[in-house]
Structures are given as structure tokens and as C-alpha cells.
MDAnalysis code that builds the backbone (N, CA, C; Angstrom):
import MDAnalysis as mda
import numpy as np

u = mda.Universe.empty(531, n_residues=177, atom_resindex=np.repeat(np.arange(177), 3), trajectory=True)
u.add_TopologyAttr("name", ["N", "CA", "C"] * 177)
u.add_TopologyAttr("resid", np.arange(1, 178))
u.add_TopologyAttr("resname", ["UNK", "UNK", "UNK", "UNK", "UNK", "UNK", "UNK", "UNK", "UNK", "UNK", "UNK", "UNK", "UNK", "UNK", "UNK", "UNK", "UNK", "UNK", "UNK", "UNK", "UNK", "UNK", "UNK", "UNK", "UNK", "UNK", "UNK", "UNK", "UNK", "UNK", "UNK", "UNK", "UNK", "UNK", "UNK", "UNK", "UNK", "UNK", "UNK", "UNK", "UNK", "UNK", "UNK", "UNK", "UNK", "UNK", "UNK", "UNK", "UNK", "UNK", "UNK", "UNK", "UNK", "UNK", "UNK", "UNK", "UNK", "UNK", "UNK", "UNK", "UNK", "UNK", "UNK", "UNK", "UNK", "UNK", "UNK", "UNK", "UNK", "UNK", "UNK", "UNK", "UNK", "UNK", "UNK", "UNK", "UNK", "UNK", "UNK", "UNK", "UNK", "UNK", "UNK", "UNK", "UNK", "UNK", "UNK", "UNK", "UNK", "UNK", "UNK", "UNK", "UNK", "UNK", "UNK", "UNK", "UNK", "UNK", "UNK", "UNK", "UNK", "UNK", "UNK", "UNK", "UNK", "UNK", "UNK", "UNK", "UNK", "UNK", "UNK", "UNK", "UNK", "UNK", "UNK", "UNK", "UNK", "UNK", "UNK", "UNK", "UNK", "UNK", "UNK", "UNK", "UNK", "UNK", "UNK", "UNK", "UNK", "UNK", "UNK", "UNK", "UNK", "UNK", "UNK", "UNK", "UNK", "UNK", "UNK", "UNK", "UNK", "UNK", "UNK", "UNK", "UNK", "UNK", "UNK", "UNK", "UNK", "UNK", "UNK", "UNK", "UNK", "UNK", "UNK", "UNK", "UNK", "UNK", "UNK", "UNK", "UNK", "UNK", "UNK", "UNK", "UNK", "UNK", "UNK", "UNK", "UNK", "UNK", "UNK", "UNK", "UNK", "UNK", "UNK", "UNK", "UNK"])
u.atoms.positions = np.array([
    [-21.408, -16.688, 7.119],
    [-21.005, -15.863, 6.471],
    [-21.009, -16.091, 5.300],
    [-20.779, -14.802, 4.081],
    [-20.961, -15.437, 2.702],
    [-19.646, -16.096, 2.484],
    [-20.078, -16.787, 0.989],
    [-18.744, -17.020, 0.364],
    [-17.437, -16.558, -0.080],
    [-18.355, -14.783, -0.546],
    [-17.589, -13.873, -0.825],
    [-16.881, -13.409, 0.142],
    [-17.294, -13.223, 1.737],
    [-16.817, -12.290, 2.280],
    [-15.711, -13.095, 3.013],
    [-15.962, -14.734, 2.723],
    [-14.894, -15.323, 3.266],
    [-13.804, -15.393, 2.456],
    [-14.214, -15.828, 1.118],
    [-12.782, -15.222, 0.018],
    [-11.939, -13.555, 0.065],
    [-12.981, -12.513, 0.309],
    [-12.546, -11.605, 0.881],
    [-11.340, -11.515, 1.984],
    [-11.856, -12.567, 2.870],
    [-10.516, -11.994, 4.337],
    [-9.604, -13.280, 4.348],
    [-9.723, -14.188, 3.333],
    [-8.904, -14.922, 3.224],
    [-7.812, -14.167, 2.301],
    [-7.956, -13.649, 1.170],
    [-7.643, -12.858, 0.277],
    [-6.855, -11.661, 1.001],
    [-7.418, -10.987, 2.001],
    [-7.175, -9.772, 2.782],
    [-5.439, -10.170, 3.670],
    [-6.218, -11.324, 4.005],
    [-5.207, -12.347, 5.152],
    [-3.810, -12.112, 4.232],
    [-4.087, -13.072, 2.977],
    [-2.994, -13.247, 2.564],
    [-1.718, -12.311, 1.955],
    [-2.674, -10.902, 1.732],
    [-2.123, -9.928, 1.005],
    [-1.504, -9.195, 2.258],
    [-2.091, -8.803, 3.633],
    [-1.337, -8.578, 4.843],
    [0.034, -9.258, 4.720],
    [-0.066, -10.460, 4.863],
    [1.181, -11.423, 5.004],
    [2.184, -11.245, 4.039],
    [1.766, -10.871, 2.882],
    [2.754, -10.406, 1.699],
    [2.769, -9.676, 1.790],
    [2.356, -8.022, 2.225],
    [2.899, -6.757, 2.613],
    [3.934, -6.713, 3.495],
    [3.413, -7.554, 4.661],
    [4.791, -7.682, 5.456],
    [6.116, -7.944, 4.951],
    [5.728, -9.284, 4.574],
    [7.161, -10.308, 3.889],
    [7.690, -9.262, 2.944],
    [7.200, -8.390, 2.265],
    [7.733, -7.838, 0.897],
    [8.483, -6.372, 1.925],
    [7.631, -5.377, 2.658],
    [8.690, -4.831, 3.422],
    [9.691, -5.318, 4.416],
    [9.738, -6.457, 4.980],
    [11.151, -7.147, 5.178],
    [11.883, -7.301, 4.206],
    [11.468, -8.066, 3.782],
    [12.594, -9.170, 3.087],
    [13.659, -7.836, 2.418],
    [13.465, -6.641, 1.933],
    [14.676, -6.261, 1.085],
    [14.306, -4.640, 2.078],
    [15.599, -4.393, 2.704],
    [15.316, -3.298, 3.500],
    [16.459, -2.266, 3.056],
    [16.490, -1.083, 2.380],
    [17.483, -0.139, 1.828],
    [17.513, 0.954, 2.868],
    [18.184, 1.333, 3.747],
    [18.038, 1.975, 4.683],
    [18.389, 3.388, 4.099],
    [17.418, 4.292, 5.077],
    [18.202, 5.847, 4.671],
    [18.177, 6.448, 5.308],
    [18.805, 7.821, 5.544],
    [19.872, 8.476, 6.052],
    [19.056, 9.231, 7.360],
    [17.135, 9.200, 7.161],
    [16.473, 9.590, 8.408],
    [16.071, 8.390, 9.142],
    [16.496, 7.578, 9.338],
    [16.006, 6.113, 10.158],
    [14.744, 5.139, 9.759],
    [14.710, 5.310, 8.599],
    [13.477, 4.718, 7.773],
    [14.199, 3.705, 6.702],
    [13.410, 2.952, 5.884],
    [14.056, 2.225, 4.571],
    [12.930, 2.184, 3.793],
    [13.843, 2.055, 2.654],
    [13.116, 2.081, 0.952],
    [12.816, 0.166, 0.693],
    [11.130, 0.190, 0.676],
    [11.106, -1.274, 0.904],
    [9.837, -1.456, -0.715],
    [9.833, -2.659, -0.850],
    [8.623, -3.430, -2.127],
    [7.434, -3.451, -1.631],
    [7.610, -2.772, -0.335],
    [6.106, -3.013, 0.495],
    [5.241, -2.332, -0.370],
    [5.462, -1.091, -0.437],
    [4.262, 0.116, -0.818],
    [3.736, -0.487, -2.370],
    [4.503, -1.524, -2.802],
    [3.772, -2.185, -4.099],
    [2.664, -2.693, -3.787],
    [2.624, -3.633, -2.823],
    [2.070, -4.649, -2.110],
    [1.052, -3.735, -1.466],
    [1.096, -2.615, -0.979],
    [-0.012, -1.646, -0.345],
    [-1.177, -1.449, -1.702],
    [-0.435, -0.846, -2.505],
    [-1.017, -0.280, -3.934],
    [-1.899, -1.679, -4.363],
    [-1.330, -2.821, -4.435],
    [-1.925, -3.892, -4.852],
    [-2.883, -3.995, -4.170],
    [-2.997, -3.922, -2.571],
    [-4.321, -4.589, -1.811],
    [-5.336, -3.523, -2.183],
    [-5.241, -2.163, -2.203],
    [-6.521, -1.266, -2.421],
    [-7.273, -1.920, -4.067],
    [-6.003, -2.284, -4.875],
    [-6.815, -2.277, -6.300],
    [-7.800, -3.344, -6.614],
    [-6.950, -4.615, -5.634],
    [-7.320, -6.325, -5.517],
    [-8.551, -5.833, -4.788],
    [-8.362, -5.918, -3.468],
    [-9.646, -5.964, -2.614],
    [-10.457, -4.374, -2.254],
    [-10.311, -3.586, -3.423],
    [-10.992, -2.392, -2.879],
    [-11.109, -1.123, -1.708],
    [-10.954, -0.353, -1.576],
    [-11.147, 0.519, -0.495],
    [-10.695, 0.300, 0.852],
    [-11.917, -0.654, 1.233],
    [-12.011, -0.937, 2.940],
    [-11.335, -2.362, 2.837],
    [-11.534, -3.084, 2.425],
    [-10.688, -4.408, 2.895],
    [-9.180, -4.123, 2.213],
    [-8.938, -3.310, 1.650],
    [-7.137, -3.435, 0.534],
    [-6.607, -2.280, 2.217],
    [-7.314, -1.074, 2.415],
    [-7.010, -0.639, 3.510],
    [-6.569, -1.562, 4.732],
    [-7.697, -2.728, 5.003],
    [-7.154, -3.331, 6.039],
    [-5.799, -4.231, 6.073],
    [-5.552, -4.698, 4.841],
    [-4.457, -5.625, 4.599],
    [-3.533, -5.067, 4.725],
    [-3.411, -3.548, 3.678],
    [-2.240, -3.105, 3.822],
    [-1.477, -2.480, 5.270],
    [-2.558, -1.646, 5.954],
    [-2.465, -1.260, 7.286],
    [-1.903, -2.328, 7.965],
    [-2.471, -3.552, 8.277],
    [-2.044, -4.370, 9.020],
    [-0.909, -5.000, 8.706],
    [-0.545, -5.099, 7.846],
    [0.547, -5.832, 6.918],
    [1.517, -5.193, 7.016],
    [1.471, -3.879, 6.790],
    [2.669, -2.475, 7.155],
    [3.289, -2.859, 8.920],
    [2.250, -2.468, 9.132],
    [2.079, -2.249, 11.177],
    [3.241, -3.580, 11.151],
    [2.514, -4.897, 11.257],
    [3.511, -6.017, 11.593],
    [4.497, -5.500, 11.314],
    [5.070, -5.483, 10.191],
    [6.595, -5.611, 9.703],
    [6.966, -4.180, 10.256],
    [6.475, -3.397, 10.628],
    [7.179, -2.315, 11.920],
    [7.454, -2.852, 13.291],
    [6.402, -3.510, 13.362],
    [7.015, -4.466, 14.715],
    [7.513, -5.254, 15.005],
    [7.857, -6.182, 13.956],
    [8.719, -7.311, 13.430],
    [10.232, -6.666, 13.325],
    [9.956, -5.548, 12.352],
    [11.745, -4.949, 12.361],
    [12.100, -4.298, 13.340],
    [11.157, -4.180, 14.517],
    [11.548, -3.180, 15.823],
    [11.660, -1.605, 15.513],
    [10.901, -1.214, 14.728],
    [10.130, 0.167, 14.365],
    [9.003, 0.344, 15.130],
    [8.759, -0.199, 16.264],
    [7.967, -0.313, 17.539],
    [6.843, 1.350, 17.481],
    [7.777, 2.208, 17.593],
    [7.156, 3.802, 17.620],
    [6.413, 4.345, 16.335],
    [6.795, 3.488, 14.924],
    [6.230, 3.891, 13.916],
    [4.710, 3.156, 13.500],
    [4.379, 1.673, 14.503],
    [3.813, 1.009, 14.289],
    [2.430, 1.244, 13.726],
    [1.582, 2.268, 15.042],
    [0.438, 2.829, 14.758],
    [0.188, 3.890, 13.620],
    [1.444, 4.565, 13.598],
    [1.314, 5.570, 12.228],
    [1.340, 4.764, 11.472],
    [2.174, 3.605, 11.221],
    [2.051, 3.206, 9.777],
    [1.000, 2.003, 9.677],
    [0.209, 1.849, 10.468],
    [-1.062, 1.185, 10.316],
    [-2.482, 2.400, 9.688],
    [-2.566, 3.456, 10.385],
    [-3.173, 4.650, 9.328],
    [-2.656, 4.780, 8.330],
    [-1.257, 5.159, 7.920],
    [-1.069, 5.814, 6.799],
    [-0.910, 4.726, 5.468],
    [-0.289, 3.760, 6.110],
    [-0.729, 2.895, 4.689],
    [-2.112, 2.158, 4.506],
    [-2.771, 2.116, 5.176],
    [-4.195, 1.796, 5.111],
    [-5.052, 2.909, 4.463],
    [-4.539, 4.286, 4.829],
    [-5.153, 5.496, 4.067],
    [-4.771, 5.334, 2.516],
    [-3.000, 5.014, 2.387],
    [-2.641, 4.998, 1.545],
    [-3.351, 3.761, 0.208],
    [-3.707, 2.803, 0.523],
    [-4.295, 1.554, 0.078],
    [-5.689, 1.874, -0.283],
    [-6.541, 2.649, 0.995],
    [-8.080, 3.249, 0.526],
    [-7.503, 4.454, -0.385],
    [-7.019, 5.049, -0.474],
    [-6.980, 6.326, -1.599],
    [-6.570, 5.596, -3.086],
    [-5.687, 4.476, -3.293],
    [-5.720, 3.843, -4.394],
    [-6.744, 3.375, -4.775],
    [-7.033, 2.617, -3.863],
    [-8.503, 1.581, -4.160],
    [-9.760, 2.452, -4.972],
    [-9.786, 3.791, -4.451],
    [-11.027, 4.644, -4.718],
    [-10.356, 5.141, -5.771],
    [-8.958, 5.344, -6.368],
    [-9.168, 6.181, -7.551],
    [-8.938, 4.663, -9.060],
    [-8.665, 3.651, -8.119],
    [-8.748, 3.005, -9.013],
    [-9.964, 1.986, -9.914],
    [-10.833, 2.165, -8.621],
    [-11.872, 1.708, -8.887],
    [-12.630, 2.401, -9.874],
    [-12.762, 4.220, -9.883],
    [-13.488, 5.010, -10.124],
    [-12.803, 5.315, -11.766],
    [-11.372, 4.784, -11.763],
    [-11.129, 5.007, -13.209],
    [-10.973, 3.803, -14.245],
    [-11.345, 2.585, -13.402],
    [-11.051, 1.326, -14.192],
    [-12.592, 0.476, -14.298],
    [-13.680, 1.042, -14.484],
    [-15.001, 0.664, -14.324],
    [-15.222, 0.629, -15.918],
    [-15.378, -0.398, -16.213],
    [-15.598, -0.588, -17.715],
    [-14.865, -0.369, -18.783],
    [-13.641, 0.027, -18.448],
    [-12.669, 0.377, -19.033],
    [-11.407, -1.013, -19.057],
    [-10.456, -1.224, -20.364],
    [-9.700, -2.568, -20.253],
    [-8.329, -1.782, -20.410],
    [-7.895, -0.898, -20.240],
    [-6.715, 0.011, -19.924],
    [-6.415, -0.073, -18.497],
    [-5.202, -0.646, -17.868],
    [-4.969, -0.845, -16.576],
    [-3.992, 0.118, -16.073],
    [-2.882, 0.380, -16.754],
    [-1.546, 1.119, -16.439],
    [-2.083, 2.349, -15.831],
    [-2.312, 2.763, -17.035],
    [-2.560, 4.377, -16.728],
    [-3.430, 4.708, -15.174],
    [-4.637, 4.516, -15.033],
    [-5.278, 4.132, -14.004],
    [-4.705, 3.658, -12.955],
    [-3.703, 2.859, -13.118],
    [-2.914, 1.850, -12.101],
    [-1.913, 3.429, -11.231],
    [-1.209, 3.930, -12.194],
    [-0.231, 4.754, -12.215],
    [-0.921, 5.899, -11.168],
    [-2.222, 6.375, -11.787],
    [-2.530, 7.473, -11.482],
    [-3.196, 6.983, -9.762],
    [-3.897, 5.790, -9.554],
    [-4.139, 5.088, -8.396],
    [-3.063, 5.435, -7.311],
    [-1.831, 5.032, -8.019],
    [-0.820, 5.017, -6.703],
    [0.059, 5.845, -6.609],
    [-0.348, 7.252, -7.340],
    [0.340, 8.550, -7.037],
    [-0.841, 9.091, -5.838],
    [-2.241, 8.723, -6.008],
    [-3.100, 9.311, -4.889],
    [-2.840, 8.267, -3.831],
    [-2.262, 7.318, -3.863],
    [-2.227, 6.532, -2.636],
    [-0.638, 6.848, -2.285],
    [0.311, 7.723, -2.683],
    [1.708, 7.945, -2.726],
    [1.491, 9.294, -1.767],
    [0.861, 10.096, -2.068],
    [0.634, 11.441, -1.334],
    [0.332, 11.616, 0.199],
    [-0.737, 10.432, 0.749],
    [-0.903, 10.024, 2.236],
    [0.361, 9.610, 2.437],
    [1.185, 8.596, 2.175],
    [2.227, 8.447, 2.682],
    [3.457, 9.334, 2.842],
    [3.394, 10.255, 1.750],
    [4.606, 11.110, 2.007],
    [4.079, 12.086, 3.456],
    [2.953, 12.529, 3.180],
    [2.174, 13.454, 4.124],
    [2.236, 13.337, 5.227],
    [1.774, 12.271, 5.282],
    [1.248, 10.845, 6.829],
    [2.862, 11.280, 8.063],
    [3.964, 10.384, 7.493],
    [5.063, 10.316, 8.053],
    [5.547, 11.397, 7.796],
    [5.369, 12.586, 7.168],
    [6.369, 14.305, 7.250],
    [5.093, 14.456, 8.639],
    [4.141, 14.392, 8.958],
    [3.284, 15.056, 9.984],
    [3.586, 13.905, 11.409],
    [3.591, 12.733, 10.859],
    [4.222, 11.968, 12.357],
    [5.386, 12.437, 13.025],
    [6.300, 12.508, 11.966],
    [7.803, 12.842, 12.485],
    [8.050, 14.282, 13.046],
    [7.246, 15.149, 12.427],
    [7.622, 16.714, 12.418],
    [6.402, 16.805, 13.977],
    [5.823, 16.541, 13.913],
    [4.550, 16.481, 15.303],
    [4.395, 15.584, 16.289],
    [4.786, 14.536, 16.031],
    [4.374, 13.438, 17.597],
    [5.789, 12.933, 17.647],
    [6.652, 12.713, 16.728],
    [8.161, 12.320, 17.020],
    [9.048, 13.732, 17.450],
    [8.466, 15.079, 17.539],
    [9.589, 16.136, 17.671],
    [10.407, 16.880, 16.671],
    [10.286, 15.615, 15.351],
    [11.996, 16.223, 14.833],
    [11.320, 17.533, 14.199],
    [10.158, 18.334, 14.248],
    [10.127, 19.684, 13.475],
    [10.418, 19.424, 11.998],
    [10.350, 20.683, 11.750],
    [11.268, 20.784, 9.815],
    [12.003, 20.201, 10.090],
    [12.974, 19.136, 10.476],
    [13.774, 18.565, 10.373],
    [13.379, 16.798, 9.386],
    [11.718, 16.826, 9.867],
    [11.241, 15.891, 9.449],
    [11.353, 16.023, 7.644],
    [11.453, 17.534, 7.543],
    [11.263, 17.212, 5.811],
    [12.692, 16.391, 5.092],
    [13.432, 16.395, 6.230],
    [14.509, 15.577, 5.331],
    [14.340, 14.302, 4.770],
    [13.530, 13.352, 5.243],
    [12.926, 12.574, 5.113],
    [11.870, 12.378, 4.180],
    [11.155, 13.521, 3.688],
    [10.628, 13.755, 2.259],
    [10.936, 13.214, 0.823],
    [12.645, 13.677, 0.484],
    [12.926, 13.016, -0.598],
    [12.442, 11.247, -0.712],
    [13.132, 10.704, 0.566],
    [13.101, 9.553, 0.720],
    [11.931, 8.781, 0.529],
    [10.630, 9.326, 1.201],
    [9.264, 8.856, 1.140],
    [8.937, 9.124, -0.295],
    [8.996, 10.113, -1.063],
    [8.626, 10.037, -2.111],
    [9.541, 9.327, -3.302],
    [10.679, 8.700, -2.952],
    [11.314, 7.727, -3.948],
    [10.330, 6.205, -3.873],
    [9.851, 6.075, -2.181],
    [9.374, 4.735, -1.975],
    [7.886, 5.087, -2.590],
    [7.176, 6.652, -2.554],
    [5.845, 6.426, -3.543],
    [6.550, 6.003, -4.560],
    [7.031, 6.406, -5.289],
    [7.053, 6.604, -6.439],
    [7.584, 4.927, -7.174],
    [8.019, 4.273, -6.504],
    [8.614, 2.895, -6.742],
    [7.512, 1.938, -6.692],
    [6.740, 2.356, -5.281],
    [5.409, 1.429, -4.698],
    [4.313, 1.846, -6.056],
    [4.302, 2.827, -6.490],
    [3.409, 3.473, -7.711],
    [4.083, 2.489, -8.932],
    [4.942, 2.468, -9.051],
    [5.615, 1.921, -10.453],
    [5.541, 0.379, -10.439],
    [5.959, -0.180, -9.570],
    [5.661, -1.704, -9.021],
    [4.298, -2.206, -9.027],
    [3.264, -1.530, -8.196],
    [2.265, -1.928, -8.127],
    [1.326, -1.999, -9.420],
    [1.607, -0.663, -10.404],
    [1.158, -0.697, -11.643],
    [1.255, -1.672, -12.420],
    [2.594, -2.294, -12.611],
    [3.340, -3.289, -13.665],
    [2.491, -4.990, -13.043],
    [2.473, -4.797, -11.260],
    [2.012, -6.232, -10.764],
    [0.515, -6.386, -11.130],
    [-0.358, -5.156, -11.696],
    [-1.854, -5.029, -11.185],
    [-1.963, -5.351, -13.053],
    [-1.179, -4.726, -13.595],
    [-1.502, -5.252, -14.900],
    [-0.940, -7.012, -15.406],
    [0.282, -7.144, -14.847],
    [0.587, -8.409, -15.075],
    [-0.536, -9.437, -14.500],
    [-0.914, -9.486, -13.204],
    [-1.724, -10.285, -12.718],
    [-3.120, -10.109, -13.411],
    [-4.050, -9.200, -13.951],
    [-4.925, -9.384, -14.601],
    [-4.694, -10.104, -15.698],
    [-3.648, -10.144, -16.330],
    [-3.777, -10.250, -17.851],
    [-3.711, -12.195, -17.449],
    [-3.824, -12.678, -16.541],
    [-3.941, -14.008, -16.341],
    [-5.307, -14.664, -15.617],
    [-6.014, -15.272, -16.632],
    [-7.375, -15.029, -16.522],
    [-8.346, -15.697, -15.195],
    [-7.064, -16.754, -14.849],
    [-7.760, -17.178, -13.286],
    [-7.418, -16.044, -12.471],
    [-6.271, -15.074, -12.688],
    [-6.422, -13.944, -11.260],
    [-7.314, -12.866, -11.677],
    [-7.775, -12.868, -12.841],
    [-8.364, -11.938, -13.088],
    [-10.174, -11.959, -12.955],
    [-10.267, -13.205, -12.957],
    [-12.016, -13.643, -12.394],
    [-11.605, -13.686, -11.057],
    [-10.938, -14.037, -10.353],
    [-10.772, -14.062, -8.728],
    [-10.739, -12.511, -8.697],
    [-10.172, -11.646, -8.878],
    [-9.938, -10.303, -8.756],
    [-11.442, -9.395, -8.994],
    [-12.403, -9.924, -10.012],
    [-13.529, -9.349, -10.144],
    [-14.376, -9.905, -9.049],
    [-14.450, -11.809, -8.678],
    [-15.205, -11.568, -7.523],
    [-14.972, -11.146, -6.232],
    [-13.828, -10.771, -5.803],
    [-13.006, -10.035, -4.543],
    [-13.353, -8.849, -4.338],
    [-13.927, -7.530, -5.558],
    [-14.458, -6.485, -5.783],
    [-15.716, -6.299, -5.605],
    [-16.498, -7.192, -5.373],
    [-17.880, -6.882, -5.572],
    [-18.211, -6.975, -4.400],
])
């Protein structure tokens, strides 16, 4: 295994664990049986730091693990797919917008928005179709939008702050290769 692959695997494992922890540490319940948490900011960070593929794996696994550990077993597979798709979309947009540019806030917010859209739509479709809530699942949309906006804003702030640390910037450059 190449050194770069080992670094990516280790970073993905650490970000998956951080995603799980950030999702579980602070949980603010919503009326529709979900909860708002800081984990989505780490989901975005996964896409920014690791790129779309590795970021999707870390975000999906960490988020699904949080659902399992928190007792939301019936959401775990959906969460795995939805959060992986969120990190994948955020990672693609982030990498397209940051090539040869030093500005990170606007690209991070745009990428975070693109990552939040599949989360809001994904949970609506899952709850409406597979859980059988029908149009009643629309009641969860405002909470999911709030969750997406929070994840987008905090994820953008995190990447901006971390990229300013020279050692982190070099590590991120290595991981993005």
C-alpha cells in the first residue's frame, strides 16, 4: 500500500470517528423524531479534506455509526447513503471551486449548500416513501434545512481555520492527491 493511501485511510478513519462523535455529543431533538447536531459540519469537512470518494466513505460510515449507537437503527442505511452523497457533492464542488485559488469561504459555503441539498431531499424521500409517512414527512424539511445551513456554515468556518495552520494545509494537500 502506498504511503498516500495509508494516510488517506487513517485520515478517513479519524474523520469517520469525529463525524460519529460530533453527531452524538450534542443532539437537539426536533419534533419529527430527528435531531440537530454538529456532525454535518464534519460531513462537509470530510468532503473538503478527503475529496469526494474518501470523504463520502468517512462521512457515511461515521454518520451511520452514530445512528446505530444512538438507537436510530431504522435510519442507519439511509444515513449511510445520504451523508455519503452529501460529502461527495460537497467534495466535488469544493475541489472544482478551489483549484488555484486562495479564497475558501465562498467555495466552502457553495460546496456546503450542494452537500445540504441531498441531505434534505434524501431524508424527505426516505421518510415519505420507505417509512410510509407520505406528505407528513414534509414536516421534517424545516429541521433538515436548519441542520444543512448549520453544517454548511460551521464546515466553512472549520476548513478556513484549519487551512490557515501551515501543517494542516500541507497535510490536506497530501490527502487531496
